[in-house]
N, C-alpha and C positions, 0 to 999 in steps of 0.2 A: 885383492880389492879391500883396502882398509876402510872404505866407505861403509861396508856392512857392519863392522865393529863400531864405527862412529855413530851410525844411525841406531844401532842397538842400544848404545849408551844414551843417546839423546832420548829415545823413547822411554828407557828405564828412568832417567832423571825426571822427565816431564811427568811420567805416570806417578812416580813417588810424590812429586809436589802436588799433582792433581788429587791424589788420594788424601793427602794431608788437608786439603781444602774441601773434602767431601764429594769430589767428582767421581763418577763411576766409569766414564769413558772420555777419550780425547777426540774432539771434533776436528781440530786442525792444529798444525804446528807450523810456525813461520821461522825459517832459518836464513841467516845472512851468510853468504859464501863469497869471500873475496877472490878476485882473479888470481892472486898470488898465494892463496891459502893452502895449496897442494891438495885440495878437495875437488873432485870432479862432480859437478852438480847432477849430471845424468846418472852416474853410478850411485850417488846418494839417493836419488829418486827411485832407482831400481831396487836398492836395498829397502827403502821405505815400503814399496809395493809388496815386496816379498814378505817382510815382517807383518805388514798390515793384513795380508791374506792369511797369515798364520794366527792372527788374533793375539799378537805379542803384547803383553801387559795390557794397557787400557786402549790400544788402538784396535779398530775393527775395519770392516770393508767400507764403511762410510767415512772414515777418517781421511783427512786431506793433508798434503804437505805443500807448503808454498815456499819456494826458494827465491830469495832476493839477492841479486847479483850486486856485489860491491866492486866498482871499477877501480883498477889500480891507478894511483896518482902519486907522482913524486915531485919534489921541489929541489931545484939546484940551490945550494947554499952559497954559491958564488955569484950567479947572475939572477937568481930568484925566479927563473922560468919554471912554471908548472907544466908537467907533461905526463903522458901515459907510458910507463916503462914496460919493457917486455919481461924483465927479470928483476929480482930483488936488488941486485947490484947493477946500477945503470950509469952510463955516461950521459951527461947533459947533451941533448941534441943541438944546443945553441953554442956553448963554450967548450964542449967535449971534455969536461973535467969530471972525475968520478966523485964529486962532492955533493951527491944527491941523498936526500932523505925521503923515505916512503911516507906518504901522508895517509894513504888508504889502500886497501886491496888485500890485506893479510887477515882480515876478520873471518872468523868462523864461530858463530854463536847462535843460540836459540834466541830469537827476538821476542817471540810471544807464543802463547798457545791458548786455545779455548777448550773448555771441557764442559761436561754436562752430566745429567743423570741418564740412566739407560732407558727410562720410559719417555724421554723427550724425543721429539721428532727432528 
């Protein structure tokens, strides 16, 4: 499950940035996961809960993870139809040509996080 290493790295990067800004804990992390990003949101969430319960870096049992799903979208460069592809390489459902370009769905990134001091509620 590579989501464990991905979440570990996310928490580490966010914690490092939060510490540089004077925060002592992470309250929540918002992550964008594209349908074609090869990241399983449920496994990512499970990894977060495991690391959160271990008190990994600046996350604790009150920290939250919010996963935003990015729908996969493609556009045919021949007939300009936009559609939801099943795979990264897709045939246009209209003209059946393999001349499609992905518009969205490959994203995997930290969108934002919130931090605070340990004595805040």
